[in-house]
C-alpha positions in Angstrom: -3.2 -1.6 20.8 -0.8 -2.8 18.2 -1.0 -5.6 15.7 2.0 -6.6 13.6 2.5 -9.4 11.1 5.6 -10.5 9.2 5.5 -12.9 6.2 8.8 -14.4 5.0 8.6 -14.8 1.2 11.9 -16.7 1.2 14.7 -17.5 3.6 16.2 -14.1 2.9 13.3 -11.8 2.1 10.3 -10.8 4.2 7.5 -8.2 4.4 5.7 -6.9 7.4 2.7 -4.7 8.1 1.4 -3.2 11.4 -1.6 -1.4 12.8 -1.4 0.9 15.8 -4.5 2.2 17.6 -4.2 4.7 20.5 -7.4 5.8 22.3 -7.9 9.2 23.7 -5.4 10.1 26.5 -4.6 13.0 28.8 -1.5 14.9 28.0 -0.7 15.1 31.8 -2.2 13.6 34.9 -5.9 14.4 35.0 -6.4 17.1 37.6 -9.4 19.1 36.4 -11.9 19.4 33.5 -9.4 21.7 31.8 -6.7 19.0 31.5 -5.7 18.6 27.8 -7.0 15.5 26.2 -5.2 14.1 23.1 -7.4 12.6 20.4 -7.4 8.9 19.4 -5.5 7.8 16.3 -4.9 4.9 14.0 -1.5 4.4 12.2 -0.4 1.9 9.6 3.3 0.9 9.3 5.2 -1.5 7.0 8.6 -3.1 6.8 10.9 -4.9 4.3 13.5 -7.4 5.6 16.4 -8.9 3.8 19.2 -11.2 5.1 22.4 -11.5 3.1 24.3 -14.8 2.9 27.1 -13.3 5.0 24.6 -12.9 7.9 24.0 -9.1 7.6 20.3 -8.2 7.9 18.7 -5.2 6.4 15.4 -3.8 7.6 13.6 -0.8 6.3 10.6 0.5 8.3 8.0 2.7 6.9 6.0 4.5 9.6 2.6 6.3 9.2 1.9 5.3 5.6 -1.5 7.0 5.7 0.0 10.4 6.8 -2.3 10.4 9.9 -2.0 13.4 12.2 -1.5 12.3 15.7 0.0 13.4 19.0 2.4 11.4 21.0 3.8 12.0 24.4 7.5 12.1 25.2 8.3 11.5 28.8 11.6 12.8 30.2 11.3 11.3 33.6 14.6 12.8 34.7 12.9 16.2 34.9 9.2 15.3 35.0 8.7 16.9 31.6 6.0 15.7 29.3 6.1 17.0 25.7 3.2 16.6 23.2 4.5 16.0 19.7 2.6 16.5 16.4 3.5 13.6 14.2 1.9 14.1 10.8 4.6 12.8 8.5 6.0 9.6 7.1 9.2 8.2 8.4 11.6 5.7 6.9 14.1 3.9 9.2 17.0 1.8 7.9 18.4 -0.9 10.3 21.5 -3.0 9.7 22.5 -5.8 12.0 24.5 -9.0 12.0 22.7 -12.3 12.5 24.7 -14.9 14.3 24.0 -18.6 14.0 23.8 -20.5 17.3 
């Protein structure tokens, strides 16, 4: 479950906040009572958006603001490999893109 909201404070500047909930899940296909089960987690993310007059947009994402310890699955379907990753850290992403008018 994910909920995300963006609020534009002006034509150029906006803020966003998101909530992610993941229930318990199995790390692999359930085959027996011994199959590893990953715990549920909640995560809060945020973002800042700014669009310059020349059409370049800047977006900064802040992930895991509460420093929640959670496990996510990485699926490499080319080799049928499933990797469990411990993600207890905050992450900041910077995104630049050009906005074209129609």
